[in-house]
N, C-alpha and C positions, 0 to 999 in steps of 0.2 A: 620320457627319460631325460633328466637334466644333465648339464656339464659335469657337475660334481659327482653324480653316480657314475659316470664314465670314467672319470679320474680314479674314482675308487677302485674300479675294476682293473684298471692299468697297475695301480699300486698293488693290488692284491696278486696279480700275476707274478709280480717281482717278488713278494713275500713268499709265495708258494715254492718258488725255487730255492730261496734261502731255507725255508723251514724244512723242506724235504732233505736237503742236504746236510742240514745240522744233525739229523738223527741217524746219519750213516757214519758219523764221526765218532771215534772212540775216544781220541785224546781230548780231555776236558778243555785245555786251552783253546785249541781251535774251535772246539764246540761252542764256546762261550762267545768267540769272536764273530762267528757265522750266525748264530741265533740272536746276538745283539744287533747285527746290521738288519737281519730280517725283521726283529721287533721294531726297528725304526720305521720301515716301510708300513709295518702292520698298524703302527699308531697313526701314520699319515693317512691310511686307508680309512680307519675310524671316524677322523676328523672329516674325511671328504663324505663318507655316509652321513653324518651327523649334519652336515651342510645340506644334504640332499633329502634327508627324511625326517629330520628334527633332532636336535642336539640333546635333548633332555635324556633320552634312553640310551644314548652313547657315551655319557660322562664317565660312568664307571670302567668302561672299557677303554676310552682314551687314557684314563688314569692308569689302569692296569697294564697297557701297553708302553706308555711313558716309563712307568716304574721297571718294566721288563727291560726295556731299552738300557736304562742306566744301570741297572742291577748286573746284566749279562756283561757289560762293556767294563765295569768295575771289576767283576769276578775275573775276566780275561787278563786284566792287568795283575790281579793278585796271583792267580794261578800260573802265569808266566814266570813269575819269580821263584816259586817253589822251595821256599825257605821256612824254616820253624816260625819267624816273625811274620811272614806273608800268610802262613796258615792260621796264625793267632788273629792277624788282622782280618782274614777271611771270615772266621768264626764271629768275630765282633761285628763285622759288615753284615753278616747272616742275620744276626739278632736284631741290629738296627732295621734291617729291610723288613723284618717280620712285624716290628712295632709300627713301621711306618705303612706297611700293607694293611694292617688292622685298622689304623686311624683313616687312612685316606679309603679304605673299603667301606668302612661304616658311614663316612661322611657320604661317599656316592650312593650307597643303599639308601640313606635317608632322603637325599635328594632326588632319587629315581622315582617315577610314578608308582603309586601304592599296588597297582595290579601287577607289576613285574618286580617287586622287591624280593619275593622268595627266589626268583632266579638269579638274581645278582648276589644274594646271599649265599646260594649255593656256589656261584662263581668264586667268591673270596675264599670259601672253605677249600675248593678244589685248588686254587691258585696257590695258597699256603702250602698245600701239600706238594705242589709242583716245585715252588722255591726251595723247600727242605730236600727234595729228591734230587735237585740239580746239586746241591752241596755235597751230598753224601757221595761216598766213594763208589766206584764201580759205575757200570754203564746201564744196570737194571732199574735201579729206583726210579732214575729221572724218566725212563720210558714207560714205566707202568703209571707213574704219575701223570705223565701228560696224556695219557689215554683218558683217564678221567676228565682232566681240564679240557681237553679237546671237545669232548662230548658236550660238556656244559657251555663252552664259548660257541658251538655249533648250534645251540638251541637259542642264543642271542641273536643270532642272524636270521631267525624266523618271525613269523607274525606273532610270536608269544612275546617278543620284545620290541620290534619295530611297529610303533602304534601311530606314527603320523606319516605323512607323505603318501605318494603314489605307488611306492614300491612296498611290497610286503615282505619279500624275501631277498636277503642278500646273497645271492648265489656264489659270488666270489669269497664271502666270509665262511660259507660251508665248505667250499672247496679247499681253504687254507687249512681248516681244521681237519679235513678229510685226509689232506697231504701229510699231515703230522701222524694220522693214525696208519696210513698206508706205509711211511716211511719207517715206523716201528716194526710192521709186519715185515717189510723187506728185510730190515737190519737182522732180524732174528731168523729169517729164512737163510741169509747168507750166513749167519753165525753157525747155523745148523750144518751147513755143508762145508764152511771153511771155518772152523773154531779158532784157528790161530790168526785169521785174517777178517775180522769183522767190520773193519772200516774201509773206506775207499781210499785209492792209491794216494791221493794228496792229503790224507790225514793220517800218515803213519806216526805212531807213538814214539 
């Protein structure tokens, strides 16, 4: 176990807290802020994993998490204004982000080892669905989309994707994606018992 792998686990624990909290939040503005901060730590974790086990298989994940950090924080700014112009700007930004995701995703896939390209391709498809789900109104689209995205990202933390180094499983990466899935389940359990209060107290709409 090298030092970078230990650092990755610490960053992962921080990420878990933010990721779980974000899917308990109903208000879009607060959701984007919390998940944006979480994405920053998520990105840092992938960098540390790359330094520990080989950077080549982590490139697309670093690109995706960097993109997620920027996208969420910009959406936070846009949604906090809540004006016709900001909504129009949000739609334009979404379209730009989709194009950027396609270009960056394709480049990352091409540069990834041939044996794992299918996995990163699947990751790009589910990531695009998640981005669109984030922008769509309501609380359901993003939570449905993140379930599929989390499962694919979880697979990238297994020997299917980690081809180099001494560690073949990134347990922390798996726990982060599991936290998203569990958080969505908890959200709907709370929604079913308190339909008028599906968010935490700090996330009042």
